[in-house]
C-alpha positions as CSV (number, residue, x, y, z in Angstrom):
1,M,49.1,56.5,-74.2
2,T,52.2,54.7,-73.2
3,E,54.8,54.1,-75.9
4,P,56.5,50.8,-76.3
5,V,60.0,50.5,-74.9
6,P,62.5,49.8,-77.7
7,N,64.3,46.4,-77.7
8,T,67.9,47.0,-77.0
9,G,69.2,43.6,-78.1
10,G,67.2,41.3,-75.8
11,D,64.7,38.7,-76.7
12,Q,62.8,39.8,-79.8
13,N,59.6,37.9,-78.6
14,Q,59.4,39.6,-75.1
15,A,56.1,41.3,-74.5
16,P,56.2,45.0,-73.7
17,I,56.0,46.0,-70.0
18,E,52.9,48.0,-69.0
19,S,52.7,50.2,-65.9
20,T,50.2,49.4,-63.0
21,P,47.2,51.7,-62.8
22,P,47.1,53.8,-59.6
23,P,44.7,52.5,-56.7
24,R,41.2,53.8,-56.6
25,R,40.4,56.1,-53.8
26,R,38.0,54.7,-51.0
27,G,34.8,56.6,-50.8
28,V,33.0,57.9,-47.7
29,L,30.9,54.8,-47.3
30,G,33.9,52.6,-47.5
31,T,35.7,54.5,-44.8
32,L,32.6,54.4,-42.5
33,W,32.3,50.6,-43.1
34,F,36.0,50.2,-42.2
35,V,35.5,52.1,-38.9
36,V,32.4,50.1,-37.9
37,K,34.3,46.8,-38.5
38,A,37.2,48.0,-36.4
39,I,34.9,49.0,-33.5
40,E,33.1,45.7,-33.8
41,I,36.3,43.7,-33.4
42,R,37.3,45.7,-30.4
43,L,33.8,45.4,-28.8
44,R,34.0,41.6,-29.3
45,F,37.3,41.5,-27.4
46,I,35.9,43.7,-24.6
47,A,32.8,41.5,-24.3
48,V,35.0,38.4,-24.0
49,L,37.0,40.0,-21.2
50,V,33.8,41.1,-19.4
51,G,32.3,37.6,-19.7
52,I,35.5,36.0,-18.2
53,G,35.4,38.5,-15.4
54,L,31.7,37.8,-14.6
55,V,32.4,34.0,-14.6
56,I,35.3,34.5,-12.2
57,G,33.4,36.9,-9.9
58,Y,30.2,34.8,-9.7
59,W,31.9,31.4,-9.8
60,D,30.5,30.4,-6.3
61,T,27.0,31.4,-7.3
62,L,27.2,29.5,-10.5
63,R,28.6,26.5,-8.6
64,N,25.7,26.6,-6.1
65,Y,23.2,26.7,-8.9
66,W,24.9,23.7,-10.5
67,D,24.7,21.8,-7.2
68,K,21.0,22.7,-6.9
69,W,20.2,21.5,-10.5
70,T,22.2,18.3,-10.3
71,R,21.4,17.1,-6.7
72,P,19.0,14.1,-6.4
73,A,15.3,14.7,-6.5
74,T,13.4,14.9,-3.2
75,G,11.5,11.9,-1.9
76,A,8.2,13.9,-2.3
77,A,8.8,13.9,-6.1
78,V,10.1,10.3,-6.3
79,S,7.6,8.3,-4.3
80,L,4.2,9.9,-4.3
81,S,2.4,6.7,-5.1
82,A,2.0,5.7,-1.4
83,D,0.9,7.7,1.7
84,N,3.6,6.3,4.0
85,E,7.4,5.8,3.9
86,F,10.0,4.2,6.2
87,Y,13.0,6.0,7.5
88,C,15.8,5.5,10.0
89,P,15.9,8.2,12.7
90,M,19.6,7.5,13.3
91,H,20.6,7.6,9.7
92,P,18.2,10.0,7.9
93,S,19.7,9.1,4.5
94,V,18.0,5.7,4.7
95,V,14.5,6.0,3.3
96,R,12.3,3.3,1.9
97,D,9.0,4.0,0.2
98,K,7.6,0.4,0.6
99,P,7.9,-2.5,3.0
100,D,10.0,-5.6,2.3
101,A,8.6,-8.7,0.7
102,G,5.8,-10.1,2.7
103,G,5.0,-6.8,4.2
104,A,7.8,-6.9,6.7
105,V,9.2,-3.7,8.1
106,P,12.5,-3.0,6.4
107,K,15.7,-2.6,8.5
108,C,18.4,0.0,8.3
109,P,21.3,-1.4,6.3
110,I,23.7,0.6,8.5
111,C,22.6,-0.1,12.1
112,G,20.2,-3.0,11.5
113,M,17.3,-1.6,13.5
114,P,13.8,-1.6,12.1
115,L,12.8,1.6,10.3
116,S,10.2,3.9,11.6
117,K,7.1,4.7,9.7
118,R,5.8,8.2,8.8
119,K,3.5,9.9,6.4
120,K,5.0,11.6,3.4
121,G,5.2,15.3,4.0
122,E,5.3,14.8,7.7
123,A,8.2,16.4,9.6
124,A,10.4,13.6,10.9
125,A,10.6,13.4,14.7
126,L,14.1,14.2,16.1
127,P,15.5,11.7,18.6
128,E,15.5,12.7,22.3
129,G,18.2,15.2,23.1
130,I,18.7,16.4,19.5
131,V,17.4,19.9,18.8
132,S,18.4,20.2,15.1
133,R,19.8,18.3,12.2
134,V,21.4,19.5,8.9
135,Q,23.2,17.8,6.0
136,L,25.9,19.8,4.1
137,S,27.6,18.9,0.9
138,P,31.4,18.4,1.0
139,Y,31.8,21.6,-1.0
140,R,29.9,23.6,1.5
141,V,31.8,22.1,4.4
142,Q,35.0,23.0,2.8
143,L,33.8,26.5,1.8
144,A,32.7,27.2,5.4
145,G,35.9,26.0,6.9
146,I,34.1,23.5,9.2
147,R,36.6,21.4,11.1
148,T,35.6,18.5,13.4
149,E,37.4,17.2,16.4
150,E,37.0,13.9,18.4
151,I,36.5,14.7,22.0
152,E,38.2,12.8,24.7
153,L,39.1,12.9,28.4
154,Q,41.5,15.6,29.3
155,P,43.0,16.8,32.6
156,L,41.3,20.1,33.3
157,T,41.9,22.4,36.3
158,V,39.9,25.4,37.4
159,D,41.9,28.3,38.8
160,L,40.4,30.6,41.4
161,R,41.9,33.7,42.9
162,A,40.7,35.5,46.1
163,V,41.9,38.6,47.8
164,G,42.0,38.8,51.6
165,Y,44.0,39.9,54.6
166,V,46.2,38.2,57.1
167,A,44.7,37.6,60.5
168,V,45.8,36.0,63.8
169,D,45.1,32.3,64.3
170,E,42.5,32.6,67.1
171,R,43.4,29.1,68.4
172,K,46.8,30.5,69.3
173,L,45.7,33.7,70.8
174,S,45.9,33.8,74.6
175,R,44.6,36.3,77.1
176,I,46.4,36.1,80.5
177,V,44.1,36.8,83.4
178,I,45.1,37.1,87.1
179,R,43.0,34.9,89.4
180,A,43.9,36.5,92.7
181,A,43.9,40.2,93.7
182,G,47.2,41.9,94.3
183,Y,49.7,44.4,93.1
184,V,52.1,44.5,90.2
185,E,55.5,44.6,91.7
186,K,57.6,43.9,88.6
187,L,57.2,43.7,84.8
188,Y,59.6,41.5,82.9
189,V,58.0,42.4,79.6
190,N,57.3,46.2,79.7
191,E,56.4,46.9,76.1
192,S,53.8,45.9,73.6
193,F,54.5,43.6,70.6
194,A,57.6,42.2,72.3
195,E,58.5,38.6,71.3
196,V,58.3,36.0,74.0
197,T,59.1,32.3,74.4
198,P,57.0,29.6,76.0
199,G,57.2,29.8,79.8
200,E,59.0,33.2,79.8
201,P,58.1,35.4,82.9
202,L,55.9,38.4,82.0
203,A,55.1,39.9,85.4
204,E,55.4,39.4,89.2
205,I,52.3,40.0,91.3
206,Y,52.2,40.4,95.1
207,S,49.1,38.6,96.4
208,P,48.1,38.2,100.0
209,E,45.4,35.7,98.9
210,L,48.1,33.6,97.3
211,Y,50.2,33.8,100.5
212,S,47.3,32.7,102.6
213,A,46.5,29.7,100.4
214,A,50.2,28.6,100.5
215,Q,50.1,28.8,104.3
216,E,47.1,26.5,104.4
217,L,48.9,23.9,102.3
218,L,51.9,23.9,104.7
219,I,49.7,23.7,107.8
220,A,47.7,20.8,106.3
221,R,50.9,18.9,105.5
222,G,52.0,19.2,109.1
223,G,48.7,17.9,110.4
224,G,49.7,14.2,110.3
225,A,48.3,11.2,108.5
226,G,44.7,12.2,108.9
227,S,45.1,15.5,107.0
228,A,45.6,14.0,103.6
229,S,42.2,15.3,102.4
230,L,43.1,18.8,103.7
231,V,46.4,18.7,101.8
232,Q,44.6,17.8,98.6
233,I,42.1,20.7,99.1
234,A,44.9,23.2,99.6
235,R,46.6,22.0,96.5
236,E,43.5,22.5,94.4
237,K,43.0,26.0,95.8
238,L,46.5,27.0,94.7
239,K,45.9,25.5,91.2
240,L,42.7,27.6,91.0
241,L,44.7,30.7,91.8
242,G,47.0,29.9,88.8
243,V,50.0,28.3,90.6
244,A,51.7,25.7,88.4
245,D,52.3,22.1,89.7
246,K,56.0,22.7,89.7
247,E,55.6,25.7,91.9
248,I,53.3,23.8,94.3
249,E,55.9,21.1,94.6
250,E,58.6,23.7,95.3
251,I,56.4,25.1,98.2
252,E,56.0,21.7,99.7
253,R,59.8,21.0,99.3
254,S,61.0,24.3,100.7
255,G,58.3,24.7,103.4
256,Q,58.0,28.4,102.7
257,A,54.9,30.2,101.5
258,P,55.5,32.6,98.5
259,Q,54.1,36.1,98.6
260,R,54.4,36.8,94.9
261,L,53.0,35.0,91.9
262,V,55.1,34.9,88.6
263,I,52.9,35.3,85.5
264,R,54.4,33.3,82.6
265,S,53.7,33.1,78.8
266,P,51.7,30.0,77.9
267,H,53.3,29.8,74.5
268,G,55.7,31.7,72.2
269,G,54.6,34.6,70.2
270,H,54.2,38.3,70.5
271,V,52.6,40.4,73.3
272,F,49.9,42.1,71.3
273,E,48.4,43.9,74.3
274,K,49.8,44.9,77.7
275,R,47.2,46.4,80.1
276,I,49.3,46.9,83.3
277,I,52.2,48.9,84.5
278,E,54.3,48.5,87.6
279,G,52.5,49.4,90.8
280,D,49.0,48.8,89.5
281,Q,46.5,47.2,91.7
282,V,44.8,44.2,90.0
283,T,41.7,42.3,90.8
284,A,40.7,38.8,90.2
285,G,39.7,38.2,86.6
286,Q,41.5,41.2,85.2
287,M,43.3,40.7,81.9
288,L,47.0,41.5,82.0
289,F,48.4,40.4,78.6
290,E,47.4,39.2,75.2
291,V,49.9,36.9,73.5
292,A,49.5,35.7,69.9
293,D,51.5,32.9,68.3
294,L,52.3,33.8,64.7
295,S,53.9,30.5,63.6
296,T,50.6,29.8,61.8
297,I,48.3,32.5,60.5
298,W,44.9,32.8,58.8
299,I,44.0,34.6,55.6
300,E,40.3,35.7,55.6
301,A,39.1,36.2,52.0
302,E,35.8,36.4,50.1
303,V,34.7,34.6,47.0
304,Y,31.6,34.9,44.8
305,E,28.8,32.6,45.5
306,K,29.0,31.2,41.9
307,D,32.5,29.8,42.8
308,A,31.2,28.0,45.9
309,G,31.3,24.7,44.0
310,L,35.1,25.0,43.5
311,L,35.8,25.0,47.2
312,R,36.6,22.0,49.3
313,K,37.7,22.0,52.9
314,G,41.3,20.9,53.1
315,Q,42.4,21.6,49.5
316,A,45.8,23.1,49.0
317,V,46.3,26.8,48.3
318,D,49.1,29.2,47.5
319,A,49.3,32.7,48.8
320,A,51.4,35.7,47.9
321,V,51.9,39.2,49.4
322,E,53.3,42.3,47.8
323,A,55.9,42.6,50.5
324,Y,57.7,39.5,49.2
325,P,57.5,39.4,45.4
326,G,58.0,35.9,43.9
327,Q,57.7,34.2,47.3
328,V,54.8,31.7,47.7
329,F,53.3,30.6,51.0
330,A,51.7,27.1,51.0
331,G,48.5,26.5,53.0
332,R,45.1,24.9,53.0
333,L,41.4,25.8,53.0
334,S,40.3,25.4,56.6
335,L,36.8,26.9,56.8
336,I,34.0,27.9,54.5
337,H,31.5,30.2,56.2
338,P,28.0,28.8,56.2
339,H,26.3,32.0,54.9
340,V,26.4,34.4,52.0
341,E,26.6,38.2,52.4
342,T,23.4,39.4,50.8
343,A,24.8,42.9,50.0
344,T,27.9,41.6,48.1
345,R,26.8,38.1,47.1
346,T,30.0,36.8,48.5
347,M,30.9,34.2,51.1
348,R,33.9,34.3,53.4
349,V,36.5,31.6,53.4
350,R,39.5,31.0,55.7
351,F,42.9,29.7,54.7
352,E,45.5,28.4,57.2
353,L,49.2,28.9,56.3
354,D,52.5,28.2,58.0
355,N,54.4,31.4,58.7
356,P,58.1,30.7,59.0
357,G,60.1,33.6,60.4
358,H,56.8,35.4,61.0
359,A,57.1,37.0,57.5
360,L,53.3,37.3,57.2
361,R,52.0,39.9,59.6
362,P,48.4,40.4,60.6
363,G,46.7,43.1,58.5
364,M,48.7,42.5,55.3
365,F,46.7,42.1,52.0
366,A,47.2,38.7,50.4
367,T,46.2,37.0,47.1
368,V,45.3,33.3,47.4
369,H,45.3,31.0,44.4
370,L,43.4,27.7,44.3
371,S,43.9,25.2,41.5
372,T,41.3,22.4,41.6
373,P,41.2,19.4,39.2
374,V,37.7,19.3,37.6
375,Q,37.3,15.6,38.3
376,E,37.5,16.4,42.1
377,L,34.4,18.7,41.8
378,E,30.8,17.7,41.9
379,P,29.1,16.1,40.0
380,F,32.2,14.5,38.6
381,R,33.2,12.9,41.9
382,S,29.7,11.3,42.2
383,E,29.9,10.0,38.6
384,L,33.4,8.5,39.3
385,A,32.0,6.8,42.4
386,T,29.1,5.5,40.2
387,Q,31.5,4.0,37.7
388,Q,33.4,2.2,40.5
389,A,30.1,0.8,41.8
390,L,29.2,-0.3,38.2
391,T,32.1,-2.7,38.2
392,Q,30.9,-4.3,41.4
393,A,27.2,-4.4,40.9
394,T,25.5,-7.7,40.0
395,D,21.8,-6.8,39.8
396,E,20.8,-6.3,36.2
397,A,18.3,-3.4,36.9
398,A,21.0,-1.6,38.9
399,L,23.5,-2.1,36.1
400,I,21.1,-0.7,33.5
401,A,20.3,2.3,35.7
402,M,23.9,3.1,36.3
403,Q,25.0,2.6,32.7
404,E,22.1,4.7,31.3
405,V,23.3,4.7,27.6
406,C,24.4,2.3,24.9
407,P,28.2,2.6,24.4
408,V,27.8,2.2,20.6
409,T,25.0,4.5,19.6
410,G,24.7,6.7,22.7
411,A,21.0,5.9,22.9
412,K,19.3,5.6,26.3
413,L,18.9,2.0,27.3
414,G,15.2,1.0,26.8
415,S,14.5,3.6,24.1
416,M,14.7,0.9,21.4
417,G,13.3,-2.0,23.3
418,A,14.6,-4.1,26.1
419,P,18.4,-3.7,26.5
420,L,20.6,-6.6,25.3
421,R,23.2,-8.0,27.7
422,A,26.7,-8.4,26.2
423,T,30.2,-9.0,27.5
424,A,33.3,-7.2,26.3
425,N,36.8,-7.7,27.8
426,G,35.2,-9.5,30.7
427,Q,32.9,-6.6,31.6
428,T,29.1,-6.8,31.4
429,V,27.5,-4.1,29.3
430,F,24.0,-3.5,27.9
431,L,23.2,-2.5,24.3
432,C,20.2,-0.8,22.8
433,C,19.7,-3.2,19.9
434,A,21.1,-6.3,18.2
435,G,22.9,-4.2,15.5
436,C,25.4,-2.9,18.1
437,E,26.7,-6.4,19.0
438,G,29.0,-6.7,16.0
439,K,30.4,-3.2,16.5
440,L,31.1,-3.9,20.2
441,A,32.9,-7.1,19.3
442,D,35.1,-5.4,16.7
443,R,36.2,-2.5,18.9
444,P,35.5,-3.4,22.6
445,D,38.1,-1.1,24.1
446,Y,36.8,1.9,22.2
447,Y,33.2,1.4,23.0
448,L,33.8,0.6,26.7
449,S,35.7,3.8,27.0
450,R,32.6,5.7,25.9
451,L,30.8,4.7,29.1
452,S,33.0,7.0,31.1
453,R,33.0,10.8,31.0
454,V,35.4,11.1,34.0
455,S,38.4,9.3,35.3
456,E,41.0,9.9,38.0
457,R,43.1,11.6,35.4
458,G,40.6,13.9,33.6
459,V,37.1,14.6,32.4
460,L,35.4,14.6,29.0
461,S,36.1,18.0,27.4
462,V,34.7,19.9,24.4
463,P,36.2,22.9,22.7
464,E,34.6,26.2,23.7
465,Q,34.2,27.2,20.0
466,S,32.0,24.1,19.6
467,V,29.4,25.4,22.0
468,I,26.5,27.5,20.8
469,D,24.6,29.3,23.6
470,T,21.0,29.9,22.5
471,G,20.2,31.6,25.8
472,T,18.0,28.8,27.0
473,Q,20.4,25.9,26.4
474,K,23.8,25.1,25.1
475,V,24.1,23.2,21.9
476,V,27.0,21.2,20.3
477,Y,26.9,19.9,16.8
478,I,28.0,16.3,16.3
479,E,29.0,14.9,12.9
480,R,27.1,11.6,12.8
481,E,28.1,10.9,9.2
482,P,30.2,12.8,6.7
483,G,28.4,16.2,6.4
484,L,25.5,15.2,8.7
485,F,25.5,17.4,11.8
486,E,23.1,17.0,14.7
487,G,22.7,19.7,17.3
488,V,22.7,18.1,20.8
489,A,21.6,19.8,24.0
490,V,24.4,19.5,26.5
491,T,25.1,20.3,30.2
492,L,28.5,21.7,30.8
493,G,30.7,22.2,33.8
494,P,33.5,24.8,34.3
495,R,35.6,26.1,31.5
496,S,39.4,25.7,31.6
497,G,42.1,26.4,28.9
498,G,39.7,26.7,26.0
499,Y,37.6,23.7,26.9
500,Y,34.4,23.0,28.8
501,A,34.0,20.0,31.0
502,V,31.0,17.9,29.9
503,I,28.5,16.8,32.5
504,D,25.8,15.4,30.1
505,G,25.0,15.2,26.5
506,L,28.2,13.9,24.8
507,L,30.2,10.7,24.9
508,P,34.0,10.1,24.4
509,G,34.7,9.6,20.7
510,D,32.0,11.9,19.4
511,R,33.2,14.1,16.6
512,V,32.0,17.7,17.1
513,A,32.2,20.8,14.9
514,A,35.3,22.5,16.5
515,A,35.5,25.3,13.9
516,G,32.5,26.7,12.0
517,A,29.9,25.5,14.5
518,F,28.2,28.9,14.2
519,L,27.9,28.4,10.5
520,V,26.3,25.0,11.0
521,D,23.9,26.5,13.5
522,A,23.0,29.3,11.1
523,E,22.3,26.7,8.3
524,T,19.8,24.9,10.5
525,R,18.0,28.2,11.2
526,L,18.1,29.8,7.7
527,N,17.7,26.7,5.5
528,P,15.7,24.0,7.4
529,T,15.0,22.0,4.3
530,A,18.5,21.6,3.1
531,A,18.9,18.1,4.6
532,A,15.7,16.8,2.9
533,A,16.8,18.1,-0.5
534,Y,20.2,16.6,-0.1
535,F,19.1,13.2,1.1
536,G,16.0,12.7,-1.0
537,A,13.8,12.1,1.9
538,S,10.3,13.5,1.9
539,G,9.1,16.0,4.5
540,G,8.7,19.7,4.4
541,P,10.1,22.4,6.6
542,S,9.8,22.0,10.3
543,S,6.6,23.5,11.7
544,G,8.1,24.6,15.0
545,T,6.3,21.9,17.0
546,G,8.0,18.6,16.7
547,A,6.2,15.3,16.5
548,P,6.7,12.8,19.3
549,A,9.7,10.6,19.1
550,H,9.2,7.1,17.6
551,E,10.0,4.0,19.6
552,H,13.3,3.5,17.7
553,S,14.5,7.0,18.1
554,P,18.2,7.0,18.9
555,A,19.3,9.2,21.8
556,A,22.5,10.4,20.2
557,A,23.3,12.1,23.5
558,N,22.4,11.5,27.0
559,G,21.4,15.1,27.5
560,P,18.4,17.0,28.8
561,K,15.2,16.6,27.0
562,A,14.7,19.2,24.3
563,A,12.0,20.1,21.8
564,T,12.2,17.9,18.7
565,G,10.9,20.6,16.4
566,G,12.0,24.1,15.8
567,I,15.2,24.6,13.8
568,D,15.3,21.2,12.2
569,A,16.6,20.3,8.7
570,K,15.0,16.9,8.1
571,A,16.7,14.3,6.2
């Protein structure tokens, strides 16, 4: 019991202060409950952290599922009430499940051409020249890093290097032959490889036959007026023996018959071969000297047969030899041999070069460099000639045949009906359909430029990373609309500086997948129904054998015909 505290003079009515009882001790169950609650709180915190980590780690997967659940329903689920539907081959997003009022065939609101009819569930036919089609969402385009580039005409050059050896120009190689028998009395040039000038004496030959012919000339001249024919015969005989006209005139002037014949060099150069020595007896027809003029030389080289199309007779070349580092010798291609070596699959070519100072010596190894503008090669030269003829032709059939494609859509003329004649900037052109007339009128310069893949300044070029080589053909993906890519079969020329020259399949102004083309191609192969799901058009996966093209199928490229089935993602 606590005793009351005595009041020491304070308030008499103040209640006595009582002490607080000590806290009750927690039992075993209470302690266990406290531990469980503490663990629960910590587990909740850990679970929240794990959940946040999973969301961050699988964010792309969650986003893809969200796109899948929220994208529009397919046409097969929307319009199953009828057996047929209408679609635009050029713009696959345009699909109509019924005709217009009065049963008229609906028209595409984008290009204005009548829509094509197909059965629901039927794989849509791809236009001619298109091998695949896929639609990607903007998010997937950004995620894949797909970048497009508008192709245009660029100056491309093809470089070719060939290794060969320096050789003597055979046209400036002379073999000096004696025409009369005799004896070598004196050699003015008594060593091989000596340099000589034109007309320089090489040797002196004593010839009785020459002396006899000179005597006949002098006798004929003294025979009077009736011997004119004999004089002419004697002169011709001396010429046949190798006596020059000046020497014949000297014989007639002096009246003395020479006993020795002076052999002179016909041109400057080097004595490559000397086959006589003083005192030798020579016979008619025997070779005495071989003189080569090195002011111009040849380089004989070999190139692979695959490079034959890069060679043109007369084109300029540069040559270099190890003996003169940094020095370049200019020349031209003078001869392309008409056959290919079967063992090496190479063909010989000859280059002709000036040789100032005789720096280049026969037998040296040389490297020849050829740089050829692509527009000067075939078939670009022929196409350039066709374009020039196009501006001068007046026959409508000839104009259509030379133009081939519509400048607006790239479709082959006649694939959508009779071509329509139009005029832009004073030039007559043909269009595939009436829907192209307004576009041509709005941008005449742009669409007229699409008719030309080559000019005197360059050729149509596509980045090499845009080209997908399937093994049987080369494919380039064109972005027809934002996110809509069509694989087009193309024919390419030589590669230069990271670009391919385009022979067929593309037009100037086309936007191609310059980066990420491989990912677009993979999408068409791995997910062929992606486009149908994105657009809402009906049609299942491609069966591998395409249906025939409709009459309104747009030829997005003037390329070689390709199968319209296979790796198609229909829209």
